[in-house]
Each structure stands twice: as structure tokens, then as C-alpha cells.
C-alpha positions as CSV (number, residue, x, y, z in Angstrom):
1,Q,18.5,-2.7,-9.4
2,V,16.8,-2.0,-6.0
3,Q,17.0,-4.0,-2.9
4,L,14.7,-3.3,0.1
5,L,15.6,-4.3,3.7
6,Q,12.8,-4.0,6.3
7,S,13.2,-3.7,10.1
8,G,11.1,-2.7,13.1
9,G,8.5,-5.4,13.4
10,G,7.7,-7.3,16.4
11,L,5.1,-7.9,19.1
12,V,3.2,-5.0,20.7
13,Q,0.3,-4.7,23.0
14,P,-3.0,-3.1,21.9
15,G,-2.8,0.6,22.1
16,G,1.0,0.6,21.6
17,S,3.2,1.9,18.9
18,L,5.7,0.5,16.4
19,K,7.8,2.1,13.7
20,L,8.8,0.2,10.6
21,S,11.6,1.1,8.3
22,C,12.5,0.2,4.8
23,A,16.0,0.9,3.5
24,A,16.6,1.0,-0.2
25,S,19.9,0.3,-1.9
26,G,20.6,0.9,-5.5
27,G,18.2,2.8,-7.9
28,I,17.0,6.3,-7.8
29,F,14.9,6.3,-4.6
30,A,13.5,9.8,-4.9
31,G,11.9,8.8,-8.3
32,Y,9.7,6.1,-6.8
33,H,6.3,6.0,-5.2
34,V,6.6,4.1,-1.9
35,A,3.9,2.2,-0.2
36,W,3.3,-0.2,2.7
37,Y,1.1,-3.2,2.3
38,R,0.0,-5.8,4.8
39,Q,-1.3,-9.4,4.5
40,A,-3.0,-11.2,7.4
41,P,-3.6,-15.0,7.4
42,G,-6.6,-15.8,5.2
43,N,-6.8,-12.2,3.7
44,Q,-5.6,-10.7,0.5
45,R,-2.7,-8.3,0.6
46,E,-4.0,-4.7,1.1
47,L,-2.6,-1.3,0.6
48,V,-2.0,0.4,4.0
49,A,-0.3,3.7,3.1
50,R,1.4,5.3,0.1
51,I,3.6,8.3,-0.3
52,S,4.2,9.6,-3.9
53,S,7.6,10.6,-5.4
54,T,6.3,14.2,-5.0
55,G,5.2,13.9,-1.3
56,P,1.4,13.4,-1.2
57,T,0.2,10.6,1.0
58,T,-2.8,8.3,1.0
59,Y,-4.0,5.9,3.7
60,A,-6.5,3.0,4.0
61,D,-9.6,4.0,6.0
62,S,-8.7,1.4,8.6
63,V,-5.4,3.1,9.6
64,K,-6.2,6.7,8.8
65,G,-5.4,8.9,11.7
66,R,-3.3,6.2,13.4
67,F,-0.5,5.4,10.9
68,T,1.9,7.9,9.3
69,I,4.1,7.2,6.2
70,S,7.2,9.3,5.6
71,R,10.3,9.1,3.5
72,D,13.9,10.4,3.7
73,N,15.2,10.6,0.2
74,A,18.7,11.5,1.3
75,K,19.0,8.3,3.4
76,K,16.7,6.3,1.0
77,I,14.5,5.1,3.8
78,V,10.7,4.9,4.1
79,Y,9.0,4.8,7.5
80,L,5.7,3.7,8.8
81,Q,4.8,5.0,12.2
82,M,2.0,3.0,13.8
83,D,0.1,4.3,16.7
84,S,-2.9,3.1,18.7
85,L,-2.4,-0.4,17.4
86,V,-5.3,-2.9,17.5
87,S,-5.4,-6.6,17.0
88,E,-6.7,-6.2,13.4
89,D,-3.4,-4.6,12.5
90,T,-1.7,-7.9,13.0
91,A,-0.2,-8.9,9.6
92,V,3.0,-9.3,7.6
93,Y,3.9,-5.8,6.4
94,Y,5.8,-5.2,3.1
95,C,7.2,-2.0,1.7
96,N,7.1,-1.5,-2.0
97,L,8.7,0.8,-4.5
98,N,6.8,1.5,-7.7
99,S,7.4,3.7,-10.9
100,D,4.8,4.4,-13.4
101,I,7.5,5.9,-15.7
102,W,10.1,3.2,-15.3
103,K,7.5,0.4,-15.0
104,S,9.4,-1.1,-12.1
105,N,8.2,-2.7,-9.0
106,Y,10.2,-3.8,-5.9
107,W,9.2,-5.5,-2.7
108,G,10.8,-5.8,0.7
109,Q,11.1,-9.2,2.4
110,G,8.2,-8.5,4.8
111,T,8.2,-8.2,8.6
112,Q,5.7,-9.6,11.0
113,V,3.7,-7.2,13.2
114,T,1.7,-8.9,16.0
115,V,-0.7,-6.8,18.2
116,S,-1.8,-8.9,21.2
117,S,-2.3,-8.6,24.9
């Protein structure tokens, strides 16, 4: 029902910025909670940021103050603005749509973010 296409990953130097996008097709985008996860080699997948269907946001302590999640319901796109990047941010980033009501869960294909000098 829902397909997610991610873009915006790449290589960036420490202290730099990067903006990830996740575009949804199909489904009722505005009704979903949207989140960004990441997984680094040897680590479990962790929640980075989340924005609910009603707007409130939450962030992992490790990215709080540096990352900003936002959504454009009209365009059906969720963004992750990443500033002041550090090497520990290096990971594959995934966007996720989740609905408690519909009990549905969708994942993007993932995109590599590498922070290195």
C-alpha cells in the first residue's frame, strides 16, 4: 500500500550538514507516525527521531539539538535535517511509517550516511 523512496545520503565531513528525504507513495500519509532509524555496523538499529501524525517530535539523546525531523503532508515527504555531524552518526538511515490504528509498518530502502574527514 505504501512505498518509501529515500534520498539525500552521502559523504560529509565532521561538522557538516546533510538533509535526508523520504517520499511516500500510496496510503494516507498524514495518518502515520513517521520516524528515522539508523544502524551502524555491529550495532542494533536505533530510533533517531520521530514525528507523530499530530506533529509532536521526539529525538534520541545522541542527536538532540543537532537533528530536526519534519514532514510535509501535502507532498507526502518526511525530512531529517542533520547538522553538526560527527563520526558516530555514520550509519545506514531508514525512514519508517507506522500506524497504531491500522497496525501497519513500512520501511524505506535505507541510505548510507558517512561522516569522515
